[in-house]
PyMOL CGO cylinders between C-alpha atoms (Angstrom):
from pymol import cmd
from pymol.cgo import CYLINDER

trace = [
    CYLINDER, 0.00, 0.00, 0.00, 1.50, 3.31, -1.08, 0.3, 1, 1, 1, 1, 1, 1,
    CYLINDER, 1.50, 3.31, -1.08, -0.53, 6.46, -0.60, 0.3, 1, 1, 1, 1, 1, 1,
    CYLINDER, -0.53, 6.46, -0.60, 0.50, 9.93, -1.76, 0.3, 1, 1, 1, 1, 1, 1,
    CYLINDER, 0.50, 9.93, -1.76, -0.25, 12.53, 0.94, 0.3, 1, 1, 1, 1, 1, 1,
    CYLINDER, -0.25, 12.53, 0.94, -0.48, 16.28, 0.42, 0.3, 1, 1, 1, 1, 1, 1,
    CYLINDER, -0.48, 16.28, 0.42, 0.78, 18.08, 3.54, 0.3, 1, 1, 1, 1, 1, 1,
    CYLINDER, 0.78, 18.08, 3.54, 0.25, 21.83, 3.86, 0.3, 1, 1, 1, 1, 1, 1,
    CYLINDER, 0.25, 21.83, 3.86, 1.76, 23.13, 7.10, 0.3, 1, 1, 1, 1, 1, 1,
    CYLINDER, 1.76, 23.13, 7.10, 0.22, 26.63, 7.15, 0.3, 1, 1, 1, 1, 1, 1,
    CYLINDER, 0.22, 26.63, 7.15, -2.50, 28.40, 5.20, 0.3, 1, 1, 1, 1, 1, 1,
    CYLINDER, -2.50, 28.40, 5.20, -0.18, 30.04, 2.63, 0.3, 1, 1, 1, 1, 1, 1,
    CYLINDER, -0.18, 30.04, 2.63, 2.56, 27.41, 2.56, 0.3, 1, 1, 1, 1, 1, 1,
    CYLINDER, 2.56, 27.41, 2.56, 3.50, 25.40, -0.49, 0.3, 1, 1, 1, 1, 1, 1,
    CYLINDER, 3.50, 25.40, -0.49, 2.27, 21.81, -0.16, 0.3, 1, 1, 1, 1, 1, 1,
    CYLINDER, 2.27, 21.81, -0.16, 4.68, 18.97, 0.43, 0.3, 1, 1, 1, 1, 1, 1,
    CYLINDER, 4.68, 18.97, 0.43, 4.08, 15.48, -0.90, 0.3, 1, 1, 1, 1, 1, 1,
    CYLINDER, 4.08, 15.48, -0.90, 4.85, 12.38, 1.13, 0.3, 1, 1, 1, 1, 1, 1,
    CYLINDER, 4.85, 12.38, 1.13, 4.43, 8.71, 0.25, 0.3, 1, 1, 1, 1, 1, 1,
    CYLINDER, 4.43, 8.71, 0.25, 3.56, 6.07, 2.81, 0.3, 1, 1, 1, 1, 1, 1,
    CYLINDER, 3.56, 6.07, 2.81, 6.10, 3.32, 3.38, 0.3, 1, 1, 1, 1, 1, 1,
    CYLINDER, 6.10, 3.32, 3.38, 5.92, -0.17, 4.79, 0.3, 1, 1, 1, 1, 1, 1,
    CYLINDER, 5.92, -0.17, 4.79, 7.24, 1.20, 8.08, 0.3, 1, 1, 1, 1, 1, 1,
    CYLINDER, 7.24, 1.20, 8.08, 4.65, 3.98, 8.32, 0.3, 1, 1, 1, 1, 1, 1,
    CYLINDER, 4.65, 3.98, 8.32, 1.81, 1.57, 7.56, 0.3, 1, 1, 1, 1, 1, 1,
    CYLINDER, 1.81, 1.57, 7.56, 3.09, -1.10, 9.98, 0.3, 1, 1, 1, 1, 1, 1,
    CYLINDER, 3.09, -1.10, 9.98, 3.45, 1.46, 12.78, 0.3, 1, 1, 1, 1, 1, 1,
    CYLINDER, 3.45, 1.46, 12.78, -0.09, 2.73, 12.06, 0.3, 1, 1, 1, 1, 1, 1,
    CYLINDER, -0.09, 2.73, 12.06, -1.41, -0.84, 12.21, 0.3, 1, 1, 1, 1, 1, 1,
    CYLINDER, -1.41, -0.84, 12.21, 0.30, -1.39, 15.57, 0.3, 1, 1, 1, 1, 1, 1,
    CYLINDER, 0.30, -1.39, 15.57, -0.68, 1.94, 17.16, 0.3, 1, 1, 1, 1, 1, 1,
    CYLINDER, -0.68, 1.94, 17.16, -4.34, 1.95, 16.11, 0.3, 1, 1, 1, 1, 1, 1,
    CYLINDER, -4.34, 1.95, 16.11, -4.97, -1.80, 15.81, 0.3, 1, 1, 1, 1, 1, 1,
    CYLINDER, -4.97, -1.80, 15.81, -5.66, -1.47, 12.07, 0.3, 1, 1, 1, 1, 1, 1,
    CYLINDER, -5.66, -1.47, 12.07, -5.38, -3.77, 9.08, 0.3, 1, 1, 1, 1, 1, 1,
    CYLINDER, -5.38, -3.77, 9.08, -4.37, -2.74, 5.53, 0.3, 1, 1, 1, 1, 1, 1,
    CYLINDER, -4.37, -2.74, 5.53, -7.98, -2.91, 4.34, 0.3, 1, 1, 1, 1, 1, 1,
    CYLINDER, -7.98, -2.91, 4.34, -8.88, -0.28, 6.96, 0.3, 1, 1, 1, 1, 1, 1,
    CYLINDER, -8.88, -0.28, 6.96, -6.92, 2.26, 4.90, 0.3, 1, 1, 1, 1, 1, 1,
    CYLINDER, -6.92, 2.26, 4.90, -9.81, 2.36, 2.42, 0.3, 1, 1, 1, 1, 1, 1,
    CYLINDER, -9.81, 2.36, 2.42, -11.87, 4.05, 5.14, 0.3, 1, 1, 1, 1, 1, 1,
    CYLINDER, -11.87, 4.05, 5.14, -9.05, 6.15, 6.58, 0.3, 1, 1, 1, 1, 1, 1,
    CYLINDER, -9.05, 6.15, 6.58, -9.55, 9.67, 7.87, 0.3, 1, 1, 1, 1, 1, 1,
    CYLINDER, -9.55, 9.67, 7.87, -7.71, 12.72, 9.13, 0.3, 1, 1, 1, 1, 1, 1,
    CYLINDER, -7.71, 12.72, 9.13, -6.15, 10.98, 12.13, 0.3, 1, 1, 1, 1, 1, 1,
    CYLINDER, -6.15, 10.98, 12.13, -4.78, 8.22, 9.92, 0.3, 1, 1, 1, 1, 1, 1,
    CYLINDER, -4.78, 8.22, 9.92, -3.41, 10.57, 7.24, 0.3, 1, 1, 1, 1, 1, 1,
    CYLINDER, -3.41, 10.57, 7.24, -1.90, 12.83, 9.89, 0.3, 1, 1, 1, 1, 1, 1,
    CYLINDER, -1.90, 12.83, 9.89, -0.26, 9.90, 11.66, 0.3, 1, 1, 1, 1, 1, 1,
    CYLINDER, -0.26, 9.90, 11.66, 1.31, 8.70, 8.41, 0.3, 1, 1, 1, 1, 1, 1,
    CYLINDER, 1.31, 8.70, 8.41, 2.64, 12.21, 7.70, 0.3, 1, 1, 1, 1, 1, 1,
    CYLINDER, 2.64, 12.21, 7.70, 3.96, 12.51, 11.27, 0.3, 1, 1, 1, 1, 1, 1,
    CYLINDER, 3.96, 12.51, 11.27, 5.72, 9.15, 11.01, 0.3, 1, 1, 1, 1, 1, 1,
    CYLINDER, 5.72, 9.15, 11.01, 7.24, 9.96, 7.63, 0.3, 1, 1, 1, 1, 1, 1,
    CYLINDER, 7.24, 9.96, 7.63, 8.54, 13.33, 8.85, 0.3, 1, 1, 1, 1, 1, 1,
    CYLINDER, 8.54, 13.33, 8.85, 10.03, 11.73, 12.00, 0.3, 1, 1, 1, 1, 1, 1,
    CYLINDER, 10.03, 11.73, 12.00, 11.81, 9.12, 9.87, 0.3, 1, 1, 1, 1, 1, 1,
    CYLINDER, 11.81, 9.12, 9.87, 13.10, 11.92, 7.63, 0.3, 1, 1, 1, 1, 1, 1,
    CYLINDER, 13.10, 11.92, 7.63, 14.73, 13.40, 10.74, 0.3, 1, 1, 1, 1, 1, 1,
    CYLINDER, 14.73, 13.40, 10.74, 12.48, 16.36, 11.51, 0.3, 1, 1, 1, 1, 1, 1,
    CYLINDER, 12.48, 16.36, 11.51, 12.37, 17.37, 15.16, 0.3, 1, 1, 1, 1, 1, 1,
    CYLINDER, 12.37, 17.37, 15.16, 8.76, 16.74, 16.22, 0.3, 1, 1, 1, 1, 1, 1,
    CYLINDER, 8.76, 16.74, 16.22, 7.12, 16.20, 19.61, 0.3, 1, 1, 1, 1, 1, 1,
    CYLINDER, 7.12, 16.20, 19.61, 7.19, 12.62, 20.85, 0.3, 1, 1, 1, 1, 1, 1,
    CYLINDER, 7.19, 12.62, 20.85, 3.40, 12.67, 21.08, 0.3, 1, 1, 1, 1, 1, 1,
    CYLINDER, 3.40, 12.67, 21.08, 1.55, 12.60, 17.76, 0.3, 1, 1, 1, 1, 1, 1,
    CYLINDER, 1.55, 12.60, 17.76, -1.52, 14.41, 19.12, 0.3, 1, 1, 1, 1, 1, 1,
    CYLINDER, -1.52, 14.41, 19.12, 0.72, 17.16, 20.57, 0.3, 1, 1, 1, 1, 1, 1,
    CYLINDER, 0.72, 17.16, 20.57, 2.10, 17.71, 17.06, 0.3, 1, 1, 1, 1, 1, 1,
    CYLINDER, 2.10, 17.71, 17.06, -1.44, 18.15, 15.74, 0.3, 1, 1, 1, 1, 1, 1,
    CYLINDER, -1.44, 18.15, 15.74, -2.29, 20.52, 18.57, 0.3, 1, 1, 1, 1, 1, 1,
    CYLINDER, -2.29, 20.52, 18.57, 0.81, 22.63, 17.82, 0.3, 1, 1, 1, 1, 1, 1,
    CYLINDER, 0.81, 22.63, 17.82, -0.11, 22.93, 14.13, 0.3, 1, 1, 1, 1, 1, 1,
    CYLINDER, -0.11, 22.93, 14.13, -3.76, 24.07, 13.93, 0.3, 1, 1, 1, 1, 1, 1,
    CYLINDER, -3.76, 24.07, 13.93, -3.46, 25.39, 10.34, 0.3, 1, 1, 1, 1, 1, 1,
    CYLINDER, -3.46, 25.39, 10.34, -1.96, 22.20, 8.95, 0.3, 1, 1, 1, 1, 1, 1,
    CYLINDER, -1.96, 22.20, 8.95, -3.88, 20.00, 6.53, 0.3, 1, 1, 1, 1, 1, 1,
    CYLINDER, -3.88, 20.00, 6.53, -3.12, 16.48, 5.33, 0.3, 1, 1, 1, 1, 1, 1,
    CYLINDER, -3.12, 16.48, 5.33, -5.11, 14.93, 2.53, 0.3, 1, 1, 1, 1, 1, 1,
    CYLINDER, -5.11, 14.93, 2.53, -4.58, 11.83, 0.41, 0.3, 1, 1, 1, 1, 1, 1,
    CYLINDER, -4.58, 11.83, 0.41, -3.89, 12.63, -3.22, 0.3, 1, 1, 1, 1, 1, 1,
    CYLINDER, -3.89, 12.63, -3.22, -3.85, 9.13, -4.65, 0.3, 1, 1, 1, 1, 1, 1,
    CYLINDER, -3.85, 9.13, -4.65, -3.24, 5.50, -3.93, 0.3, 1, 1, 1, 1, 1, 1,
    CYLINDER, -3.24, 5.50, -3.93, -0.14, 4.76, -5.97, 0.3, 1, 1, 1, 1, 1, 1,
    CYLINDER, -0.14, 4.76, -5.97, 0.10, 1.10, -4.99, 0.3, 1, 1, 1, 1, 1, 1,
    CYLINDER, 0.10, 1.10, -4.99, 1.11, -1.14, -7.85, 0.3, 1, 1, 1, 1, 1, 1,
    CYLINDER, 1.11, -1.14, -7.85, -2.10, -3.15, -8.38, 0.3, 1, 1, 1, 1, 1, 1,
    CYLINDER, -2.10, -3.15, -8.38, -0.17, -6.14, -9.67, 0.3, 1, 1, 1, 1, 1, 1,
    CYLINDER, -0.17, -6.14, -9.67, 3.27, -6.19, -8.02, 0.3, 1, 1, 1, 1, 1, 1,
    CYLINDER, 3.27, -6.19, -8.02, 3.93, -9.79, -9.09, 0.3, 1, 1, 1, 1, 1, 1,
    CYLINDER, 3.93, -9.79, -9.09, 3.25, -9.18, -12.77, 0.3, 1, 1, 1, 1, 1, 1,
    CYLINDER, 3.25, -9.18, -12.77, 5.49, -11.51, -14.76, 0.3, 1, 1, 1, 1, 1, 1,
    CYLINDER, 5.49, -11.51, -14.76, 7.89, -9.01, -16.29, 0.3, 1, 1, 1, 1, 1, 1,
    CYLINDER, 7.89, -9.01, -16.29, 10.47, -10.27, -18.78, 0.3, 1, 1, 1, 1, 1, 1,
    CYLINDER, 10.47, -10.27, -18.78, 14.00, -10.59, -17.49, 0.3, 1, 1, 1, 1, 1, 1,
    CYLINDER, 14.00, -10.59, -17.49, 17.25, -11.64, -19.15, 0.3, 1, 1, 1, 1, 1, 1,
    CYLINDER, 17.25, -11.64, -19.15, 17.29, -15.31, -20.08, 0.3, 1, 1, 1, 1, 1, 1,
    CYLINDER, 17.29, -15.31, -20.08, 13.53, -15.76, -19.91, 0.3, 1, 1, 1, 1, 1, 1,
]
cmd.load_cgo(trace, "trace")
């Protein structure tokens, strides 16, 4: 599952684009007791948590508490742009010698 997120930190800021990773999805599953299929019905908390996780992994200094980060950034918005998951990741692509 790979979801493109549009993060806008303040009202007039340029948007940033983030892509979920296996780590961000696995951490979300663990923290909120979710399954991958639950992402189809995800909401603001889920999108924000993925963005928070991705920014932390990138090395940004953020509060240890996810909800504190949201509280400190009242103008921020996070919205999914697209699901960019490869629908057929095991497609039999040609390789040398085949």
